VOGU-3710 file (C-alpha; in Angstrom, 3 decimals, decimal comma):
1> myalgaltak> -0,066/-0,049/0,060  1,290/3,235/-0,837  0,100/5,629/1,800  1,095/9,112/3,271  1,080/7,779/6,766  2,256/10,931/8,660  -0,892/12,969/8,276  -3,669/11,663/10,481  -6,861/13,159/11,225  -6,373/12,791/15,001
11> kaesvgvsal> -2,694/14,127/14,941  -3,475/17,041/12,341  -6,432/18,437/14,433  -6,240/17,162/18,072  -2,507/16,619/18,950  -0,491/19,755/20,026  2,787/20,090/17,925  6,288/21,187/18,722  8,149/23,974/17,155  11,369/22,091/17,604
21> lheksenwgl> 12,753/19,298/15,614  13,328/15,732/17,340  16,171/13,665/17,661  14,426/10,614/17,248  12,336/9,535/14,313  8,954/11,518/13,837  5,879/11,457/11,380  5,475/14,840/9,870  2,130/16,297/11,190  0,201/19,433/11,210
31> gfgtegkppt> -1,998/21,146/13,389  -4,746/23,534/11,779  -6,358/26,564/13,582  -8,248/29,330/11,946  -9,670/28,713/8,291  -7,426/30,026/5,630  -4,340/30,496/8,212  -1,130/28,707/7,933  -1,015/25,662/10,057  1,653/24,507/12,862
41> gnasaeelkk> 4,027/21,703/12,047  6,165/19,318/13,681  8,953/21,457/13,248  9,194/25,428/12,691  10,068/26,601/9,264  13,192/28,427/10,866  14,283/25,320/12,374  13,906/23,378/9,211  15,673/25,867/7,104  18,927/24,933/9,168
51> ynayfigdtt> 18,961/21,713/6,976  17,691/23,030/3,787  14,307/21,620/4,461  10,877/23,222/3,945  7,049/22,711/4,911  5,593/26,283/3,962  6,617/29,122/2,101  6,338/33,051/2,547  2,924/33,246/4,680  2,642/36,921/3,585
61> qntiyltfdc> 2,264/36,102/-0,171  -0,812/34,441/-1,649  1,369/31,780/-3,395  0,836/27,921/-3,461  3,201/25,339/-4,324  1,910/22,383/-5,943  3,376/19,096/-5,369  2,259/15,336/-6,389  3,729/12,110/-4,925  3,854/9,471/-7,372
71> gyengntepi> 4,074/5,715/-5,913  2,792/4,084/-8,992  0,682/4,866/-12,244  -2,762/3,790/-12,473  -4,078/6,028/-15,441  -4,745/9,354/-13,416  -1,317/11,356/-13,931  -1,907/12,117/-17,362  -5,363/13,807/-16,451  -3,553/15,581/-13,939
81> ldalkkhdvk> -0,756/16,923/-16,553  -3,603/17,973/-18,761  -5,178/20,209/-16,151  -1,728/21,585/-15,025  -1,147/22,746/-18,771  -4,620/24,192/-19,311  -3,730/26,495/-16,563  -0,089/26,750/-17,290  0,839/25,742/-13,712  4,198/24,272/-12,934
91> atffvvgnfl> 4,090/21,385/-10,452  6,846/19,122/-8,651  6,352/15,320/-9,127  8,106/13,296/-6,177  8,758/9,872/-7,705  9,871/6,284/-6,557  11,528/3,674/-8,801  8,462/1,784/-9,562  6,988/5,064/-11,425  10,239/5,382/-13,163
101> etspeivrrm> 10,282/1,711/-14,092  6,801/1,326/-15,441  6,180/5,076/-16,933  9,006/6,667/-18,249  6,933/8,326/-21,235  5,068/10,168/-18,352  8,414/11,107/-16,801  9,547/12,575/-20,106  6,279/14,283/-20,527  6,635/16,191/-17,019
111> iaeghtvgnh> 10,059/17,434/-18,085  8,897/18,611/-21,547  6,001/20,385/-19,994  8,249/22,194/-17,742  7,609/20,519/-14,445  10,207/19,449/-11,900  10,870/15,867/-10,808  11,904/15,204/-7,413  13,311/12,184/-5,358  11,074/9,983/-3,142
121> tyhhldmssi> 13,492/7,324/-2,741  13,496/4,113/-4,833  11,811/1,755/-2,555  9,626/4,109/-0,518  11,104/2,854/2,736  11,037/4,258/6,257  14,104/6,455/5,616  14,169/7,375/9,349  15,031/3,734/10,233  18,222/4,075/8,070
131> ssmdafkket> 21,182/5,013/9,855  23,870/4,328/7,399  24,624/7,292/4,744  25,637/4,412/2,280  21,961/3,248/2,543  20,563/6,340/2,490  22,501/7,386/-0,463  21,622/4,127/-2,302  18,106/5,123/-2,033  18,197/8,261/-3,655
141> qdvenlfeqi> 21,114/7,537/-5,955  18,957/4,714/-7,519  16,419/7,129/-8,763  18,803/9,454/-9,765  20,573/7,009/-12,126  16,958/5,927/-13,446  16,002/9,318/-14,025  18,932/10,337/-16,180  18,753/7,194/-17,998  15,007/8,122/-19,108
151> tgtpitkfyr> 15,445/11,767/-19,546  19,122/12,527/-20,164  19,388/15,026/-17,578  20,068/15,020/-14,017  17,173/14,730/-11,439  16,448/17,981/-9,655  17,760/17,516/-5,813  14,432/17,745/-4,159  13,657/15,191/-1,752  10,510/14,116/0,069
161> ppqgkynien> 10,643/11,596/2,866  8,150/8,667/2,288  5,286/9,084/4,630  6,963/12,058/6,014  9,069/9,867/8,305  12,110/11,911/9,388  14,752/12,735/12,082  17,611/15,158/12,124  20,195/12,777/10,769  18,058/11,983/7,772
171> lkmaqelgyh> 17,880/15,796/7,191  21,465/16,183/7,513  22,131/13,244/5,221  19,854/14,818/2,583  21,642/18,042/2,925  24,762/16,682/2,644  24,063/14,878/-0,571  22,934/18,453/-2,058  19,187/17,935/-1,445  16,483/20,243/-0,243
181> tffwslayvd> 13,796/18,354/1,862  10,195/19,254/1,323  7,412/18,274/3,793  3,863/20,001/3,214  1,580/22,266/5,091  -1,646/20,997/3,215  -2,772/17,426/2,429  -5,695/15,275/2,614  -6,559/11,340/2,684  -6,424/10,828/-1,011
191> wyqdkqptkd> -4,448/7,695/-1,393  -6,808/4,593/-0,529  -7,854/3,507/-4,044  -10,997/1,928/-2,571  -12,312/4,641/-0,703  -11,704/7,804/-2,784  -13,136/11,002/-1,286  -15,820/12,731/-3,106  -15,595/16,053/-4,879  -17,277/17,769/-2,167
201> eafgkllkri> -14,954/16,112/0,615  -11,927/17,137/-1,285  -13,076/20,724/-1,695  -13,799/20,752/1,784  -10,433/20,196/2,911  -8,327/21,934/-0,138  -10,188/25,119/-0,395  -11,086/25,527/3,162  -7,436/24,938/4,520  -5,658/26,492/1,460
211> hpgaivllhs> -3,249/29,476/2,784  -0,301/31,603/1,864  2,792/29,986/1,001  1,203/26,554/1,245  3,164/23,469/-0,138  0,384/21,257/-1,166  0,563/17,422/-1,437  -1,638/15,602/-3,424  -1,191/11,816/-4,823  -1,277/11,189/-8,638
221> tsstnaqild> -2,899/7,809/-7,989  -6,178/9,619/-6,898  -8,909/9,554/-9,533  -10,395/12,243/-7,512  -7,811/14,486/-7,858  -7,510/13,793/-11,631  -11,471/14,628/-11,824  -11,365/17,910/-9,899  -7,771/19,440/-10,653  -9,054/21,627/-13,477
231> elltkweemg> -11,732/23,059/-11,242  -9,742/23,111/-8,264  -6,985/25,387/-10,022  -9,792/27,607/-11,263  -11,102/27,938/-7,645  -7,671/28,784/-6,208  -6,988/31,500/-8,885  -10,640/32,937/-8,066  -9,522/33,071/-4,569  -6,592/35,242/-5,531
241> ytikpltela> -3,540/32,514/-5,290  -0,936/32,132/-7,808  0,705/28,766/-8,139  4,517/28,987/-8,301  7,268/26,250/-9,068  8,814/24,740/-5,986  12,133/25,749/-7,476  11,176/29,726/-6,568  10,855/28,537/-2,807  14,073/26,714/-2,714
251> gaat> 16,207/29,010/-4,862  18,335/27,726/-7,772  18,262/23,880/-7,860  21,303/22,092/-7,394
//
């Protein structure tokens, strides 16, 4: 099962979160307050920046950074790309090895249409359980190598921890390998194939909780996301938001 296990309703809505990073393994989690206002995270934006890590952008600007996690391909990624193209929106797709192996033509389309492809590790493991730099490097480097074989260009060094599982050592390892790490400030339960959210349920989360500087995480496996994205982008635009590439948040990619 490919799931975003880090964000649970109980943790996101009812558990207080610390502004400090933890030495031990953590699941990325969020706490939401006032509608339309930025959430709090397990770690503060200031603490994360020490490791070239982010969960949110400038909260004074009506800017959204749209990202997708790609665990496998089931026919929904291309409709998502169609909607992005219609709105001239550039997104970031965090891919695993399976996606690269099975869908190289879609990866090439992502690049041809100006999107960024980031590293979600080859096997989607709990990276916080990996203490060896060699093992950590292999999980990211195998993605790098296959991506370059497919596209002829190096991957952008953007990293998203599988399921949001992390610790300080992971962040240091990613930084040492030249990566920027990206968590998120808005996501919803969209990954269960046999229990996809309705349009109203999706909009209830993605419209009410959108906020300035949001890094939005969606899954490309979601049929709901494929169906609603065109309308969702229109609604966000009508709310006064501009969707910018994640590269603008991180600065020049390495």
